[in-house]
C-alpha positions as CSV (number, residue, x, y, z in Angstrom):
1,X,-0.2,-0.3,0.2
2,X,2.8,2.5,0.9
3,X,4.3,1.9,-2.6
4,X,1.4,3.9,-4.4
5,X,2.1,6.8,-2.1
6,X,5.9,7.1,-2.5
7,X,7.9,5.0,-4.6
8,X,11.8,4.0,-4.1
9,X,12.8,6.2,-6.9
10,X,11.0,9.0,-5.4
11,X,12.9,8.3,-2.1
12,X,16.2,8.0,-3.3
13,X,15.4,11.2,-5.1
14,X,14.6,12.7,-1.8
15,X,17.6,11.6,-0.1
16,X,19.6,12.4,-2.8
17,X,21.0,8.7,-3.1
18,X,21.9,8.1,-6.7
19,X,19.7,5.6,-8.4
20,X,22.0,2.9,-9.0
21,X,23.0,2.6,-5.4
22,X,20.9,-0.1,-4.4
23,X,22.6,-1.5,-1.1
24,X,20.2,0.6,1.2
25,X,16.9,-0.5,-0.7
26,X,15.4,-3.1,2.0
27,X,16.1,-0.5,4.7
28,X,14.7,2.2,2.6
29,X,11.7,0.2,2.0
30,X,11.3,-0.1,5.9
31,X,11.4,3.2,6.3
32,X,8.8,3.7,3.7
33,X,6.3,1.0,5.8
34,X,6.9,2.8,9.1
35,X,6.5,6.3,8.2
36,X,3.2,4.8,6.2
37,X,1.8,3.3,9.8
38,X,2.9,6.5,11.3
39,X,0.9,9.0,9.3
40,X,-1.9,6.7,9.3
41,X,-2.0,6.6,13.0
42,X,-1.4,10.2,13.2
43,X,-4.7,10.9,10.9
44,X,-6.6,8.4,12.6
45,X,-7.7,7.3,9.2
46,X,-6.6,4.3,6.4
47,X,-4.7,6.4,3.8
48,X,-6.2,3.8,1.1
49,X,-9.8,5.1,1.9
50,X,-8.8,8.8,1.6
51,X,-10.7,10.7,-1.4
52,X,-8.5,13.5,-3.3
53,X,-5.1,14.7,-3.8
54,X,-2.9,12.5,-1.8
55,X,0.5,15.4,-2.4
56,X,0.4,16.8,0.8
57,X,0.5,13.4,2.2
58,X,3.3,11.9,0.3
59,X,5.6,14.7,1.5
60,X,4.7,13.9,4.8
61,X,6.2,10.5,4.2
62,X,9.0,11.6,2.0
63,X,9.7,14.0,5.4
64,X,9.4,11.0,8.1
65,X,11.8,8.8,5.8
66,X,14.0,11.3,5.5
67,X,14.3,11.8,9.6
68,X,14.2,8.4,10.1
69,X,17.2,7.9,7.7
70,X,19.2,10.8,8.9
71,X,18.5,10.2,12.4
72,X,19.0,6.3,13.0
73,X,19.3,6.4,16.7
74,X,17.3,7.7,19.6
75,X,17.5,11.5,20.5
76,X,17.7,12.2,24.2
77,X,14.7,14.4,25.4
78,X,17.1,17.2,26.6
79,X,18.0,17.7,22.5
80,X,14.8,17.1,20.9
81,X,13.0,19.5,19.2
82,X,9.7,19.3,17.4
83,X,10.2,19.9,13.7
84,X,8.4,23.1,13.4
85,X,4.4,23.1,11.5
86,X,5.7,20.4,8.7
87,X,4.3,17.3,9.7
88,X,1.9,18.2,12.3
89,X,0.6,21.1,10.4
90,X,-0.2,18.9,6.9
91,X,-1.2,15.8,9.2
92,X,-3.6,17.8,11.1
93,X,-5.5,18.5,7.9
94,X,-6.5,14.8,6.9
95,X,-7.5,13.8,10.8
96,X,-10.1,11.9,11.6
97,X,-11.8,13.4,14.5
98,X,-14.5,10.8,14.6
99,X,-12.1,7.4,14.6
């Protein structure tokens, strides 16, 4: 299901990974699935059932994948900073408050 939103090629482009570099493909696909679940849980909706343009959700998935890829270790709470307005702002527009 996640591949309908974000392809492996899109992820490589977003992360500036050359298309012929394939050594991390399994890891990138794993991150895509995790990001997909995080977005679904955040908006309390199945992404497959949403109608209309999904470009903003696609961008959120790429942002999350990029964050997970670049920050592979846990961050201590003292140094943790919330990403201002990007993910929360976009995802809250899709949130299902009835679910």
